[in-house]
MARDO-12415 format. One record per residue (C-alpha): residue number from 1; x, y, z. Coordinates in steps of 0.02 Angstrom, whole numbers, padded with zeros to 5 digits, always signed. Layout:
N
<site pos="NUM" px="X" py="Y" pz="Z"/>
...
***
This chain:
333
<site pos="1" px="+07793" py="+03433" pz="+07463"/>
<site pos="2" px="+07742" py="+03570" pz="+07585"/>
<site pos="3" px="+07664" py="+03476" pz="+07729"/>
<site pos="4" px="+07648" py="+03300" pz="+07798"/>
<site pos="5" px="+07503" py="+03278" pz="+07919"/>
<site pos="6" px="+07550" py="+03130" pz="+08029"/>
<site pos="7" px="+07400" py="+03062" pz="+08124"/>
<site pos="8" px="+07397" py="+02909" pz="+08239"/>
<site pos="9" px="+07230" py="+02819" pz="+08259"/>
<site pos="10" px="+07191" py="+02702" pz="+08402"/>
<site pos="11" px="+07010" py="+02647" pz="+08419"/>
<site pos="12" px="+06960" py="+02811" pz="+08337"/>
<site pos="13" px="+06812" py="+02749" pz="+08235"/>
<site pos="14" px="+06691" py="+02878" pz="+08307"/>
<site pos="15" px="+06803" py="+03016" pz="+08372"/>
<site pos="16" px="+06902" py="+03049" pz="+08212"/>
<site pos="17" px="+06760" py="+03093" pz="+08092"/>
<site pos="18" px="+06776" py="+03281" pz="+08119"/>
<site pos="19" px="+06960" py="+03281" pz="+08071"/>
<site pos="20" px="+06934" py="+03168" pz="+07921"/>
<site pos="21" px="+06800" py="+03287" pz="+07858"/>
<site pos="22" px="+06926" py="+03430" pz="+07866"/>
<site pos="23" px="+07060" py="+03328" pz="+07778"/>
<site pos="24" px="+06940" py="+03291" pz="+07636"/>
<site pos="25" px="+06928" py="+03478" pz="+07603"/>
<site pos="26" px="+07116" py="+03495" pz="+07577"/>
<site pos="27" px="+07143" py="+03476" pz="+07390"/>
<site pos="28" px="+07322" py="+03539" pz="+07371"/>
<site pos="29" px="+07439" py="+03412" pz="+07294"/>
<site pos="30" px="+07585" py="+03467" pz="+07402"/>
<site pos="31" px="+07502" py="+03407" pz="+07562"/>
<site pos="32" px="+07507" py="+03225" pz="+07612"/>
<site pos="33" px="+07407" py="+03132" pz="+07744"/>
<site pos="34" px="+07499" py="+02992" pz="+07836"/>
<site pos="35" px="+07369" py="+02895" pz="+07934"/>
<site pos="36" px="+07432" py="+02763" pz="+08056"/>
<site pos="37" px="+07314" py="+02633" pz="+08126"/>
<site pos="38" px="+07405" py="+02591" pz="+08287"/>
<site pos="39" px="+07334" py="+02421" pz="+08331"/>
<site pos="40" px="+07152" py="+02473" pz="+08344"/>
<site pos="41" px="+07029" py="+02338" pz="+08398"/>
<site pos="42" px="+06874" py="+02424" pz="+08327"/>
<site pos="43" px="+06833" py="+02468" pz="+08146"/>
<site pos="44" px="+06957" py="+02611" pz="+08134"/>
<site pos="45" px="+07061" py="+02530" pz="+07997"/>
<site pos="46" px="+06907" py="+02499" pz="+07888"/>
<site pos="47" px="+06856" py="+02680" pz="+07913"/>
<site pos="48" px="+07028" py="+02739" pz="+07856"/>
<site pos="49" px="+07027" py="+02625" pz="+07705"/>
<site pos="50" px="+06858" py="+02696" pz="+07654"/>
<site pos="51" px="+06922" py="+02872" pz="+07681"/>
<site pos="52" px="+07073" py="+02843" pz="+07570"/>
<site pos="53" px="+06964" py="+02773" pz="+07431"/>
<site pos="54" px="+06845" py="+02921" pz="+07445"/>
<site pos="55" px="+06979" py="+03051" pz="+07403"/>
<site pos="56" px="+07081" py="+02972" pz="+07261"/>
<site pos="57" px="+07147" py="+03143" pz="+07209"/>
<site pos="58" px="+07236" py="+03167" pz="+07377"/>
<site pos="59" px="+07404" py="+03103" pz="+07437"/>
<site pos="60" px="+07356" py="+02974" pz="+07569"/>
<site pos="61" px="+07469" py="+02843" pz="+07646"/>
<site pos="62" px="+07389" py="+02718" pz="+07763"/>
<site pos="63" px="+07496" py="+02619" pz="+07885"/>
<site pos="64" px="+07429" py="+02472" pz="+07985"/>
<site pos="65" px="+07539" py="+02418" pz="+08131"/>
<site pos="66" px="+07535" py="+02335" pz="+08301"/>
<site pos="67" px="+07502" py="+02450" pz="+08448"/>
<site pos="68" px="+07662" py="+02547" pz="+08489"/>
<site pos="69" px="+07579" py="+02698" pz="+08568"/>
<site pos="70" px="+07562" py="+02872" pz="+08493"/>
<site pos="71" px="+07751" py="+02895" pz="+08489"/>
<site pos="72" px="+07779" py="+02734" pz="+08392"/>
<site pos="73" px="+07643" py="+02782" pz="+08268"/>
<site pos="74" px="+07715" py="+02956" pz="+08242"/>
<site pos="75" px="+07890" py="+02885" pz="+08216"/>
<site pos="76" px="+07823" py="+02770" pz="+08080"/>
<site pos="77" px="+07746" py="+02921" pz="+07994"/>
<site pos="78" px="+07900" py="+03030" pz="+08013"/>
<site pos="79" px="+08012" py="+02899" pz="+07934"/>
<site pos="80" px="+07916" py="+02906" pz="+07769"/>
<site pos="81" px="+07858" py="+03087" pz="+07770"/>
<site pos="82" px="+07908" py="+03198" pz="+07623"/>
<site pos="83" px="+07844" py="+03369" pz="+07676"/>
<site pos="84" px="+07950" py="+03519" pz="+07718"/>
<site pos="85" px="+07846" py="+03527" pz="+07877"/>
<site pos="86" px="+07769" py="+03387" pz="+07978"/>
<site pos="87" px="+07622" py="+03412" pz="+08093"/>
<site pos="88" px="+07579" py="+03281" pz="+08223"/>
<site pos="89" px="+07391" py="+03291" pz="+08245"/>
<site pos="90" px="+07283" py="+03190" pz="+08366"/>
<site pos="91" px="+07142" py="+03096" pz="+08282"/>
<site pos="92" px="+07006" py="+03167" pz="+08395"/>
<site pos="93" px="+07060" py="+03348" pz="+08365"/>
<site pos="94" px="+07058" py="+03457" pz="+08210"/>
<site pos="95" px="+07160" py="+03587" pz="+08114"/>
<site pos="96" px="+07110" py="+03740" pz="+08015"/>
<site pos="97" px="+07138" py="+03775" pz="+07831"/>
<site pos="98" px="+07203" py="+03947" pz="+07877"/>
<site pos="99" px="+07352" py="+03864" pz="+07964"/>
<site pos="100" px="+07400" py="+03780" pz="+07800"/>
<site pos="101" px="+07400" py="+03951" pz="+07716"/>
<site pos="102" px="+07518" py="+04018" pz="+07850"/>
<site pos="103" px="+07641" py="+03878" pz="+07815"/>
<site pos="104" px="+07632" py="+03909" pz="+07629"/>
<site pos="105" px="+07665" py="+04096" pz="+07651"/>
<site pos="106" px="+07818" py="+04061" pz="+07761"/>
<site pos="107" px="+07890" py="+03906" pz="+07680"/>
<site pos="108" px="+08051" py="+03994" pz="+07625"/>
<site pos="109" px="+08093" py="+04068" pz="+07796"/>
<site pos="110" px="+08167" py="+03907" pz="+07866"/>
<site pos="111" px="+08077" py="+03912" pz="+08032"/>
<site pos="112" px="+08112" py="+03760" pz="+08140"/>
<site pos="113" px="+07930" py="+03767" pz="+08189"/>
<site pos="114" px="+07775" py="+03874" pz="+08172"/>
<site pos="115" px="+07663" py="+03882" pz="+08325"/>
<site pos="116" px="+07476" py="+03915" pz="+08311"/>
<site pos="117" px="+07345" py="+03966" pz="+08436"/>
<site pos="118" px="+07225" py="+03832" pz="+08496"/>
<site pos="119" px="+07036" py="+03834" pz="+08505"/>
<site pos="120" px="+06975" py="+03727" pz="+08651"/>
<site pos="121" px="+06787" py="+03733" pz="+08677"/>
<site pos="122" px="+06752" py="+03919" pz="+08697"/>
<site pos="123" px="+06931" py="+03960" pz="+08748"/>
<site pos="124" px="+07066" py="+04032" pz="+08637"/>
<site pos="125" px="+07234" py="+03971" pz="+08699"/>
<site pos="126" px="+07411" py="+04030" pz="+08665"/>
<site pos="127" px="+07499" py="+03877" pz="+08735"/>
<site pos="128" px="+07670" py="+03963" pz="+08731"/>
<site pos="129" px="+07608" py="+04120" pz="+08820"/>
<site pos="130" px="+07719" py="+04232" pz="+08714"/>
<site pos="131" px="+07683" py="+04371" pz="+08590"/>
<site pos="132" px="+07660" py="+04332" pz="+08406"/>
<site pos="133" px="+07813" py="+04362" pz="+08299"/>
<site pos="134" px="+07975" py="+04293" pz="+08232"/>
<site pos="135" px="+08106" py="+04233" pz="+08357"/>
<site pos="136" px="+08287" py="+04214" pz="+08302"/>
<site pos="137" px="+08395" py="+04252" pz="+08456"/>
<site pos="138" px="+08457" py="+04078" pz="+08501"/>
<site pos="139" px="+08516" py="+04123" pz="+08675"/>
<site pos="140" px="+08350" py="+04207" pz="+08715"/>
<site pos="141" px="+08253" py="+04063" pz="+08638"/>
<site pos="142" px="+08338" py="+03930" pz="+08743"/>
<site pos="143" px="+08280" py="+04011" pz="+08904"/>
<site pos="144" px="+08109" py="+04054" pz="+08834"/>
<site pos="145" px="+08073" py="+03881" pz="+08766"/>
<site pos="146" px="+08129" py="+03792" pz="+08924"/>
<site pos="147" px="+07994" py="+03887" pz="+09017"/>
<site pos="148" px="+07863" py="+03915" pz="+08881"/>
<site pos="149" px="+07874" py="+03778" pz="+08753"/>
<site pos="150" px="+07687" py="+03748" pz="+08749"/>
<site pos="151" px="+07601" py="+03604" pz="+08664"/>
<site pos="152" px="+07680" py="+03495" pz="+08530"/>
<site pos="153" px="+07519" py="+03477" pz="+08434"/>
<site pos="154" px="+07502" py="+03664" pz="+08407"/>
<site pos="155" px="+07663" py="+03662" pz="+08306"/>
<site pos="156" px="+07706" py="+03620" pz="+08126"/>
<site pos="157" px="+07889" py="+03569" pz="+08131"/>
<site pos="158" px="+08020" py="+03573" pz="+07993"/>
<site pos="159" px="+08054" py="+03392" pz="+07949"/>
<site pos="160" px="+08241" py="+03409" pz="+07921"/>
<site pos="161" px="+08256" py="+03490" pz="+08092"/>
<site pos="162" px="+08190" py="+03330" pz="+08169"/>
<site pos="163" px="+08293" py="+03214" pz="+08059"/>
<site pos="164" px="+08455" py="+03312" pz="+08072"/>
<site pos="165" px="+08442" py="+03312" pz="+08261"/>
<site pos="166" px="+08380" py="+03132" pz="+08268"/>
<site pos="167" px="+08224" py="+03181" pz="+08364"/>
<site pos="168" px="+08099" py="+03040" pz="+08377"/>
<site pos="169" px="+07966" py="+02997" pz="+08505"/>
<site pos="170" px="+07986" py="+02866" pz="+08642"/>
<site pos="171" px="+07880" py="+02715" pz="+08598"/>
<site pos="172" px="+07765" py="+02599" pz="+08696"/>
<site pos="173" px="+07708" py="+02737" pz="+08812"/>
<site pos="174" px="+07587" py="+02879" pz="+08836"/>
<site pos="175" px="+07642" py="+03056" pz="+08884"/>
<site pos="176" px="+07760" py="+03037" pz="+08736"/>
<site pos="177" px="+07761" py="+03226" pz="+08708"/>
<site pos="178" px="+07838" py="+03265" pz="+08878"/>
<site pos="179" px="+08021" py="+03227" pz="+08834"/>
<site pos="180" px="+08023" py="+03344" pz="+08684"/>
<site pos="181" px="+08002" py="+03497" pz="+08796"/>
<site pos="182" px="+08170" py="+03449" pz="+08873"/>
<site pos="183" px="+08256" py="+03432" pz="+08704"/>
<site pos="184" px="+08188" py="+03560" pz="+08580"/>
<site pos="185" px="+08240" py="+03718" pz="+08675"/>
<site pos="186" px="+08425" py="+03683" pz="+08649"/>
<site pos="187" px="+08412" py="+03648" pz="+08463"/>
<site pos="188" px="+08289" py="+03776" pz="+08393"/>
<site pos="189" px="+08370" py="+03918" pz="+08294"/>
<site pos="190" px="+08219" py="+04013" pz="+08234"/>
<site pos="191" px="+08031" py="+03996" pz="+08247"/>
<site pos="192" px="+07870" py="+04089" pz="+08212"/>
<site pos="193" px="+07732" py="+04115" pz="+08338"/>
<site pos="194" px="+07572" py="+04164" pz="+08248"/>
<site pos="195" px="+07405" py="+04228" pz="+08312"/>
<site pos="196" px="+07313" py="+04118" pz="+08187"/>
<site pos="197" px="+07206" py="+03981" pz="+08262"/>
<site pos="198" px="+07277" py="+03824" pz="+08185"/>
<site pos="199" px="+07228" py="+03685" pz="+08303"/>
<site pos="200" px="+07058" py="+03638" pz="+08373"/>
<site pos="201" px="+07069" py="+03537" pz="+08534"/>
<site pos="202" px="+06920" py="+03425" pz="+08562"/>
<site pos="203" px="+06872" py="+03383" pz="+08742"/>
<site pos="204" px="+06715" py="+03283" pz="+08700"/>
<site pos="205" px="+06802" py="+03116" pz="+08708"/>
<site pos="206" px="+06899" py="+03029" pz="+08845"/>
<site pos="207" px="+07089" py="+03046" pz="+08840"/>
<site pos="208" px="+07234" py="+02996" pz="+08951"/>
<site pos="209" px="+07231" py="+03168" pz="+09034"/>
<site pos="210" px="+07042" py="+03166" pz="+09061"/>
<site pos="211" px="+07017" py="+02985" pz="+09110"/>
<site pos="212" px="+07035" py="+02894" pz="+09275"/>
<site pos="213" px="+07213" py="+02835" pz="+09310"/>
<site pos="214" px="+07263" py="+02664" pz="+09244"/>
<site pos="215" px="+07422" py="+02565" pz="+09213"/>
<site pos="216" px="+07474" py="+02674" pz="+09066"/>
<site pos="217" px="+07456" py="+02832" pz="+09169"/>
<site pos="218" px="+07622" py="+02787" pz="+09250"/>
<site pos="219" px="+07709" py="+02804" pz="+09082"/>
<site pos="220" px="+07738" py="+02983" pz="+09138"/>
<site pos="221" px="+07878" py="+02919" pz="+09250"/>
<site pos="222" px="+07970" py="+02839" pz="+09104"/>
<site pos="223" px="+07949" py="+02985" pz="+08984"/>
<site pos="224" px="+08002" py="+03111" pz="+09116"/>
<site pos="225" px="+08166" py="+03018" pz="+09146"/>
<site pos="226" px="+08192" py="+02999" pz="+08958"/>
<site pos="227" px="+08169" py="+03186" pz="+08932"/>
<site pos="228" px="+08282" py="+03239" pz="+09075"/>
<site pos="229" px="+08425" py="+03125" pz="+09024"/>
<site pos="230" px="+08417" py="+03185" pz="+08843"/>
<site pos="231" px="+08403" py="+03367" pz="+08897"/>
<site pos="232" px="+08552" py="+03356" pz="+09012"/>
<site pos="233" px="+08659" py="+03300" pz="+08865"/>
<site pos="234" px="+08619" py="+03467" pz="+08780"/>
<site pos="235" px="+08618" py="+03586" pz="+08928"/>
<site pos="236" px="+08759" py="+03714" pz="+08926"/>
<site pos="237" px="+08744" py="+03800" pz="+09095"/>
<site pos="238" px="+08702" py="+03764" pz="+09276"/>
<site pos="239" px="+08546" py="+03871" pz="+09254"/>
<site pos="240" px="+08488" py="+03760" pz="+09110"/>
<site pos="241" px="+08521" py="+03606" pz="+09215"/>
<site pos="242" px="+08422" py="+03672" pz="+09363"/>
<site pos="243" px="+08277" py="+03718" pz="+09249"/>
<site pos="244" px="+08275" py="+03543" pz="+09176"/>
<site pos="245" px="+08278" py="+03465" pz="+09348"/>
<site pos="246" px="+08134" py="+03577" pz="+09404"/>
<site pos="247" px="+08031" py="+03526" pz="+09252"/>
<site pos="248" px="+08069" py="+03345" pz="+09291"/>
<site pos="249" px="+08015" py="+03360" pz="+09473"/>
<site pos="250" px="+07848" py="+03433" pz="+09424"/>
<site pos="251" px="+07813" py="+03307" pz="+09285"/>
<site pos="252" px="+07875" py="+03151" pz="+09373"/>
<site pos="253" px="+07819" py="+03183" pz="+09550"/>
<site pos="254" px="+07692" py="+03322" pz="+09573"/>
<site pos="255" px="+07588" py="+03294" pz="+09416"/>
<site pos="256" px="+07586" py="+03105" pz="+09440"/>
<site pos="257" px="+07531" py="+03116" pz="+09622"/>
<site pos="258" px="+07399" py="+03244" pz="+09571"/>
<site pos="259" px="+07330" py="+03119" pz="+09444"/>
<site pos="260" px="+07313" py="+02987" pz="+09580"/>
<site pos="261" px="+07232" py="+03103" pz="+09708"/>
<site pos="262" px="+07094" py="+03020" pz="+09806"/>
<site pos="263" px="+06991" py="+03094" pz="+09948"/>
<site pos="264" px="+06966" py="+02926" pz="+10032"/>
<site pos="265" px="+07089" py="+02784" pz="+10061"/>
<site pos="266" px="+07113" py="+02683" pz="+09903"/>
<site pos="267" px="+07242" py="+02596" pz="+09794"/>
<site pos="268" px="+07284" py="+02768" pz="+09726"/>
<site pos="269" px="+07358" py="+02814" pz="+09893"/>
<site pos="270" px="+07476" py="+02665" pz="+09887"/>
<site pos="271" px="+07524" py="+02708" pz="+09708"/>
<site pos="272" px="+07566" py="+02886" pz="+09761"/>
<site pos="273" px="+07676" py="+02822" pz="+09901"/>
<site pos="274" px="+07768" py="+02709" pz="+09780"/>
<site pos="275" px="+07793" py="+02853" pz="+09658"/>
<site pos="276" px="+07861" py="+02962" pz="+09799"/>
<site pos="277" px="+07977" py="+02823" pz="+09857"/>
<site pos="278" px="+08041" py="+02795" pz="+09680"/>
<site pos="279" px="+08062" py="+02982" pz="+09652"/>
<site pos="280" px="+08182" py="+02995" pz="+09799"/>
<site pos="281" px="+08289" py="+02857" pz="+09723"/>
<site pos="282" px="+08286" py="+02931" pz="+09548"/>
<site pos="283" px="+08323" py="+03105" pz="+09615"/>
<site pos="284" px="+08474" py="+03040" pz="+09708"/>
<site pos="285" px="+08539" py="+02951" pz="+09552"/>
<site pos="286" px="+08515" py="+03108" pz="+09447"/>
<site pos="287" px="+08587" py="+03225" pz="+09578"/>
<site pos="288" px="+08424" py="+03320" pz="+09604"/>
<site pos="289" px="+08422" py="+03414" pz="+09768"/>
<site pos="290" px="+08258" py="+03509" pz="+09754"/>
<site pos="291" px="+08112" py="+03515" pz="+09874"/>
<site pos="292" px="+07943" py="+03475" pz="+09795"/>
<site pos="293" px="+07859" py="+03588" pz="+09924"/>
<site pos="294" px="+07938" py="+03741" pz="+09844"/>
<site pos="295" px="+07834" py="+03708" pz="+09688"/>
<site pos="296" px="+07666" py="+03719" pz="+09775"/>
<site pos="297" px="+07579" py="+03876" pz="+09838"/>
<site pos="298" px="+07568" py="+03901" pz="+10027"/>
<site pos="299" px="+07398" py="+03850" pz="+10095"/>
<site pos="300" px="+07356" py="+03755" pz="+09937"/>
<site pos="301" px="+07244" py="+03605" pz="+09977"/>
<site pos="302" px="+07348" py="+03494" pz="+09865"/>
<site pos="303" px="+07504" py="+03543" pz="+09961"/>
<site pos="304" px="+07423" py="+03482" pz="+10122"/>
<site pos="305" px="+07371" py="+03322" pz="+10035"/>
<site pos="306" px="+07544" py="+03299" pz="+09961"/>
<site pos="307" px="+07630" py="+03329" pz="+10129"/>
<site pos="308" px="+07520" py="+03200" pz="+10215"/>
<site pos="309" px="+07562" py="+03067" pz="+10086"/>
<site pos="310" px="+07745" py="+03117" pz="+10075"/>
<site pos="311" px="+07763" py="+03072" pz="+10258"/>
<site pos="312" px="+07670" py="+02908" pz="+10237"/>
<site pos="313" px="+07775" py="+02862" pz="+10086"/>
<site pos="314" px="+07925" py="+02833" pz="+10200"/>
<site pos="315" px="+07835" py="+02675" pz="+10258"/>
<site pos="316" px="+07877" py="+02603" pz="+10087"/>
<site pos="317" px="+08049" py="+02528" pz="+10118"/>
<site pos="318" px="+08085" py="+02423" pz="+09964"/>
<site pos="319" px="+08151" py="+02483" pz="+09797"/>
<site pos="320" px="+08007" py="+02508" pz="+09673"/>
<site pos="321" px="+08104" py="+02493" pz="+09510"/>
<site pos="322" px="+08046" py="+02316" pz="+09470"/>
<site pos="323" px="+07867" py="+02362" pz="+09518"/>
<site pos="324" px="+07857" py="+02504" pz="+09391"/>
<site pos="325" px="+07949" py="+02406" pz="+09258"/>
<site pos="326" px="+07824" py="+02264" pz="+09277"/>
<site pos="327" px="+07677" py="+02385" pz="+09263"/>
<site pos="328" px="+07743" py="+02455" pz="+09099"/>
<site pos="329" px="+07772" py="+02282" pz="+09027"/>
<site pos="330" px="+07597" py="+02229" pz="+09076"/>
<site pos="331" px="+07519" py="+02389" pz="+09007"/>
<site pos="332" px="+07603" py="+02368" pz="+08837"/>
<site pos="333" px="+07612" py="+02176" pz="+08835"/>
***
């Protein structure tokens, strides 16, 4: 089996039809589709059942499970996958048939992953921001990938690489991709960056990154800590450790506050203060002595906004651990 396409579906009845149309065109017997209905409350599961029946010549496995989040769905798929490569695809996006040909042409080269360019609306994106080619220098790759890992969904990944290194997604959360950028750089031995457009990113539908903040938006805090702790177990130098801590600061603190930005006083302001308060506790526990202000450009409007709220956040005196734990439990029931 060449490739396992692992695709979580959550209330994807209308937004997944483009991808399913592409999958129906893939006739090769050495490609399997693992479709996971992750607790949808609409007609997604019926749609997937009909799709499976419509292509009896294809290798389709349909899993129906309670909602565990994208990470839990992908883990379920990975555990039964048979392909040399696995590709975690979002149900509202799409892939190209040319990408499958690239994998077939390079199946004997033992790449830990193959990274494709991304088409997003009219933009062509190289999410890794590196030149196309084969990369095999492990020391060089570690530094490169810590800074330029790019998107998970633009990569087809060798299955045994994931299993041998026991790499699975955190479950019951969003932002489940974040931790992997802390882990992969220390384990990858060789990879291929290709100029071929393999992934089509669809921005027509609402997603966690394009929607208003909600309870599950704060999953970023959990996944950032998860990633940092796992990355620190693998880091081999003080430079690696500092890079990991910098990535953590940006993901946990700056990106979260940016998501909750509000021009006028609102609950978002209070949430930002609580995040800032909790960050100072977490940073102390993880021995992070970095200033968030060094990661923002001078004169940047967000820096002024952040500074204002950073000062106000010191009015929050109590520990916020139980508060954020309760939010996650409520969000995922």
